[in-house]
SETI-570213 format. One line per field, with one value per residue (C-alpha): x, y, z; chain. Coordinates in Angstrom, 2 decimals, decimal comma. Example, Ala and Ser with C-alpha at 12.3 -4.5 7.8 and 13.67 -1.06 7.14 Angstrom:
u c(12,30; 13,67) $
v c(-4,50; -1,06) $
w c(7,80; 7,14) $
mol c(A; A) $
***
This chain:
u c(-20,69; -21,56; -20,29; -21,76; -19,69; -19,59; -16,33; -16,47; -13,58; -14,41; -13,17; -11,39; -9,26; -9,99; -7,13; -8,12; -5,73; -6,86; -5,05; -5,49; -6,55; -5,42; -1,97; 0,04; -1,59; 0,10; 2,99; 5,65; 4,82; 3,82; 7,25; 8,97; 6,97; 8,11; 11,61; 11,55; 9,63; 12,28; 15,07; 13,71; 12,87; 15,81; 15,27; 12,10; 11,06; 11,67; 8,86; 9,12; 11,77; 15,32; 18,76; 18,56; 14,88; 13,06; 9,55; 7,70; 5,33; 1,76; -0,15; 1,16; -2,54; -2,27; 0,61; -1,02; 1,18; 0,25; -3,40; -3,50; -2,22; -4,31; -7,61; -6,60; -5,14; -8,39; -10,95; -9,21; -8,89; -12,61; -13,72; -11,30; -12,84; -16,08; -15,43; -13,52; -16,46; -18,99; -20,47; -18,22; -21,37; -24,50; -26,76; -25,98; -26,99; -24,47; -21,58; -22,78; -22,71; -19,25; -18,17; -19,66; -18,19; -14,55; -12,23; -8,89; -6,61; -3,10; -1,01; 2,68; 5,35; 8,01; 11,28; 13,43; 16,62; 19,04; 19,64; 16,79; 13,45; 10,39; 10,25; 6,89; 4,25; 0,65; -1,10; -2,93; -5,98; -7,37; -9,52; -8,04; -4,60; -3,62; -0,22; -0,07; 2,98; 4,58; 7,73; 8,76; 11,88; 12,51; 13,53; 12,95; 11,04; 7,76; 5,17; 4,65; 1,40; 1,49; -1,34; -2,46; -4,53; -1,91; -3,62; -4,05; -0,42; 1,07; -0,93; -2,51; -2,55; -0,13; 2,34; 2,35; 1,60; 4,05; 2,90; 5,07; 4,07; 3,12; 3,23; -0,21; -1,49; -3,32; -3,48; -6,08; -6,10; -7,21; -4,75; -4,26; -2,77; 1,13; 3,07; 6,32; 8,60; 11,54; 14,87; 15,37; 17,96; 17,75; 19,77; 16,71; 14,44; 11,20; 8,50; 5,20; 2,34; 0,51; -2,62; -4,72; -8,63; -11,03; -14,29) $
v c(31,10; 28,09; 27,02; 24,25; 22,58; 19,48; 17,90; 15,30; 13,63; 13,46; 11,45; 8,51; 6,25; 2,64; 0,21; -3,54; -6,40; -10,09; -13,38; -15,86; -19,14; -20,88; -19,38; -22,40; -24,26; -22,23; -19,70; -22,19; -22,30; -18,62; -17,72; -20,08; -18,34; -14,86; -15,69; -17,36; -14,30; -11,95; -13,75; -13,48; -10,01; -8,53; -4,90; -4,34; -0,69; 1,94; 3,89; 4,18; 1,35; 2,30; 0,88; -2,43; -3,02; -4,45; -4,09; -5,91; -4,38; -3,39; -5,96; -9,27; -10,78; -10,56; -13,23; -16,67; -18,62; -16,61; -17,21; -20,15; -17,84; -14,90; -16,92; -17,67; -14,05; -12,61; -14,65; -13,84; -9,96; -9,87; -11,18; -8,83; -5,92; -6,85; -6,67; -3,30; -1,77; -3,25; -0,29; 2,15; 3,96; 4,46; 3,22; -0,56; -0,29; 2,70; 0,25; -2,42; -0,38; 0,88; -2,62; -3,92; -0,90; -1,68; -2,80; -3,91; -1,16; -2,70; -5,38; -5,77; -7,61; -6,01; -7,59; -6,10; -7,67; -6,43; -2,72; -2,04; 0,02; 1,98; 5,73; 7,35; 7,80; 7,62; 5,84; 8,57; 7,99; 5,10; 4,68; 1,86; 0,08; -3,29; -5,14; -8,88; -10,14; -13,28; -13,59; -11,77; -12,58; -11,10; -7,44; -7,00; -3,71; -2,32; -0,79; 2,89; 4,79; 8,55; 10,68; 12,71; 15,17; 17,84; 19,70; 16,44; 15,40; 18,71; 19,41; 16,55; 13,30; 10,62; 11,34; 7,74; 4,07; 1,31; -2,15; -5,24; -7,50; -11,04; -13,61; -14,44; -11,13; -8,57; -5,00; -2,48; 1,19; 4,45; 5,13; 8,69; 7,83; 8,35; 5,04; 3,50; 0,51; 0,49; -0,91; -4,64; -5,51; -9,17; -11,36; -12,90; -10,79; -9,40; -10,13; -8,68; -8,05; -4,53; -3,65; -0,66; -0,46; 2,19; 2,63) $
w c(36,15; 34,42; 31,15; 29,25; 26,79; 24,49; 23,04; 20,19; 18,59; 14,76; 12,07; 13,58; 11,51; 10,78; 10,74; 10,25; 10,57; 9,72; 9,95; 6,94; 8,50; 5,51; 5,37; 6,32; 3,17; 0,59; 1,94; 1,15; -2,39; -2,54; -1,21; -3,65; -6,62; -5,49; -5,19; -8,55; -10,06; -8,58; -10,16; -13,47; -12,91; -10,96; -12,17; -10,57; -10,01; -7,30; -5,68; -1,87; -1,56; -0,70; -0,14; -2,18; -1,68; -4,65; -5,85; -8,74; -11,36; -10,07; -11,90; -10,57; -10,49; -14,47; -14,21; -15,28; -12,89; -9,83; -10,24; -7,77; -5,19; -6,21; -5,88; -2,17; -1,39; -2,82; -1,14; 2,08; 1,28; 0,41; 3,73; 5,51; 3,23; 4,15; 7,86; 7,45; 5,85; 8,22; 10,30; 8,53; 7,86; 9,93; 7,29; 6,75; 3,14; 2,45; 4,05; 1,85; -1,35; -0,45; 0,09; -3,36; -5,06; -4,12; -7,17; -6,73; -8,51; -8,32; -6,45; -6,08; -4,25; -1,84; -1,17; 1,48; 2,49; 5,16; 5,41; 3,25; 3,87; 2,66; 3,15; 4,29; 1,71; 0,64; -2,08; -4,18; -6,18; -4,15; -1,07; 0,79; 0,84; 2,06; 3,08; 3,37; 5,15; 3,32; 5,18; 8,28; 10,18; 13,35; 13,65; 9,99; 10,14; 11,65; 9,65; 10,91; 10,33; 10,86; 11,88; 8,94; 10,96; 11,33; 14,12; 16,27; 15,36; 16,60; 19,63; 21,62; 19,81; 18,88; 15,87; 14,75; 15,43; 14,94; 14,06; 14,06; 10,93; 11,40; 8,38; 6,84; 8,59; 6,17; 7,29; 5,73; 6,05; 4,29; 1,34; 2,39; 5,80; 5,54; 6,16; 5,86; 6,93; 9,09; 8,30; 7,93; 10,63; 9,84; 7,28; 5,87; 3,49; 4,45; 2,06; 1,68; -0,93; -1,29; -2,86; -3,47; -3,64; -5,23; -7,29) $
mol c(A; A; A; A; A; A; A; A; A; A; A; A; A; A; A; A; A; A; A; A; A; A; A; A; A; A; A; A; A; A; A; A; A; A; A; A; A; A; A; A; A; A; A; A; A; A; A; A; A; A; A; A; A; A; A; A; A; A; A; A; A; A; A; A; A; A; A; A; A; A; A; A; A; A; A; A; A; A; A; A; A; A; A; A; A; A; A; A; A; A; A; A; A; A; A; A; A; A; A; A; A; A; A; A; A; A; A; A; A; A; A; A; A; A; A; A; A; A; A; A; A; A; A; A; A; A; A; A; A; A; A; A; A; A; A; A; A; A; A; A; A; A; A; A; A; A; A; A; A; A; A; A; A; A; A; A; A; A; A; A; A; A; A; A; A; A; A; A; A; A; A; A; A; A; A; A; A; A; A; A; A; A; A; A; A; A; A; A; A; A; A; A; A; A; A; A; A; A; A) $
***
């Protein structure tokens, strides 16, 4: 008996990491700005952050003193988004329309002292999410990304991927993908800037 079969793996997930080549030219000043901003806004807000983790309001690009950093971060982010969307659709024009239609929905700062973490979560109402790591001491918590496809997760595929952050690296991935950050076991704070994109 002959059996003719074809197996296709549909719907792969795209995860991009990009290193900012100009990171060293503004990271110290950005870090100082974040630390000063946190001192002036100690209360912060709680979303997925736990056990002493601090999170800013989600429109930091509206703060005038942040503008010099926003210009650099946004220029780098736009370049990374272009790479992310390139080839996303078989029709190059469709990929271009997708890229040009993307808008920044929000952006916020995460500060995780020793012992803190971020629970697994998604970013509803958005298409893509990004994380830019500003300060990453050793053993300060990896990014974990869960497989959102339950059948694959349960039966034959990996449950999750783990990424060790690096300073000046931006990660971009679909907003519906469950993700979290492990416990910071270093005495220094882990600091990142998160953002969401959509139409």
